N, C-alpha and C positions, 0 to 999 in steps of 0.2 A: 425074159419079162414080154416081151411083146409075141414072140413065140405062143408062148404061153397062151394067149390070148384068146379069147371070141373070133371071130366078124367083126363081129357089130365093133368090137374096142380096136379091134386092128385099123378097121375104117375109120373108125371116129379119131385115133394116134395117125394112121399114115400122112396128116398131110400137117400137121403142125411139126413130122418131123425133117421134113424137106426144107430145109436151109434152115432151120432151127439153132440157136448161138446153143442151147441147152442141149440139145443134141449132141453137138462139141462135143463136151464135155464129157456127157458120158459114153464118146465114144473114144474121149484120151486116156483111158488106162491101158486101151490095147494098144496106144499108137506102137511103130514100130521103135522108134526113138526113151519110149517109153519102157519095151523094155529091154531092149539092148541097152541098160540103164539098168534092170532089175536082173538079167544077165550075169552085168559085170560087180558084181554088189555079194557082199559075207552076210549070216548073222546078222547081228542085231541091224546094222545101218540097211539091210537087204529088212527085214521084218519093221524096222519102219521106213523105207518105201512103198512097200506092198500095202502097209495098211493106208499112208497118207494118199497115194494112189487112186484102192477104194473107196476109202472117206469121198475123194474127190467126183469117183466114179456115180458113186450111191446121188447124193450131189444132185448129180446129172439128173439124172432120174425123180429127187424132188421139184429139178425145176422145170424138165418139164411137166408133169401132173398142176406146175402152179401154171406153165402156159396151159392147157389144156384147160384148167375148171378158169381161167382168166381169158377166156375169149368167148364171148358172146353167145349166146346158143349151146355153146357145145360141155359137156360132160351131163344132158339133159335128161339121154334116156339112165331109168334106173343102172342094169351092166355096166353103163360106162363109167361113172360116178360111182357106182361099188366098186370097183376096176381099179379108177383112179386114187379110189378114199384106206385102199389094202394098198396099194403100191406106197401111199404116203404111206400109213401106220410101220408096215414093212422095211420100206429103207428106212427111215430114221429108229428104229427099233439097233435094226443094221448100223447104223453110224453110232450110234451111243454106245455101243460094244467094240468097235472098234478105234473110236475114242478113249474109251477104258483104257483099252489095252496097248495104245499106245503113249498115252499117258506112263504106264510101268515101266514104258522102254528110256531108259537110262541113252542121253547125247551121248558121244563119246569126249565134250570138255565138260560134260556132268560129273563122267565115271573117273576126271583125271582128279579132279578134284577132290575125292573123297579120299 
């Protein structure tokens, strides 16, 4: 997301990333323990875990956008505001798609009841 941004946008977001709790959430999907858990999981449980982690990852991007736009004076440049708005729209759409897919996957307990 940030690597594809223009230098102006990267500069505007750079300060917010340092020590920002939203960035910690954004990075969580790539943490070694998360990847190790995925490596040990198979089938539908893998799909569920992967989708939950990716939803959390995308929610981190939404938190970063909210932090940017909630910072006094931030997002004033049209390019930065446009980028933030696009990230927000794209991430919400991806979260909706992944949530819908996640809803279609039965939990093991629910599958045993049928």
